[in-house]
N, C-alpha and C positions, 0 to 999 in steps of 0.2 A: 434494765434492758430486756428485750424479748429474745429468747433463744430461738435461733433459726433451725428448723427441722432438717434432719438429714434425709437423703432420698428414701431410705428404708422406713422412715417414719411418716412419709407423706401418703395420703390416699392416692389411689391409682390415677385418677383424672388430674389431680394436682401435680403428681410426679411427672406426668406427660407434659403438662404445661410448663413446669419448671425446666425440664430437660430441653424442651423446644426453645424456651427463652434463652437459656444458657448456650445452646448450640448456635443461636443467632449472634452470640457475642454480647448479649445484654445481661444485666444484673438481675437475678431472680430473688434477691434478699427479701423484698416486700412480699413476694408470693410465699416464701418459706416462713416468714414471720406470721402472716395472716393465716396460714394453714394450722396454726395452733387452735383456732376456733373455726371449724368448717362452716357453720351457719353464717358467721360474720363474713367469711371469705366469699361465699356466694352472694350475699347481700351487697357487699362492698363493690364487687365487680358488676353487678346489675346496675348500680349507680354510676360507677367510674367510667366504664367504656362508653356509654352514650354521652356522658358529660364531656369526656375527653375528645371524642371524635365528632360530636354534633355541634351545632351553634354556628356563629358567624366568625369566630376566631379560629385560625388554623391550629391543629393539634401541636405543631412544633412550637408555636408561640405560647400556648398554654403550658407546655412542658418547661419552657424557659422561665415563665412566671412562677411555676411550681418550684423550680430549682432555686430561684431568687428568694422566694419566701422561706424555703427550707434553710438557705444559707443565712438569712437575716435572723432566723430563730435558732441558729446553732445546730441545725440538723443536717448532717452531711450525708445525703442519699445518693 
């Protein structure tokens, strides 16, 4: 398991993103986990956001597919 970083362990920009995510009621566990490796964190989101919001499928449908794949693989995100 990957340890999720506490607020005081997060870089400033990541902490702001985590706090905004949590304030909106969303789960920031992925952000806290990826923050273990800052260069991977940046690279991941340079890929993820355009892939998630672009293309012909709605982001909501992509999220449902992601959740189904996670569930099929025993990953409860």
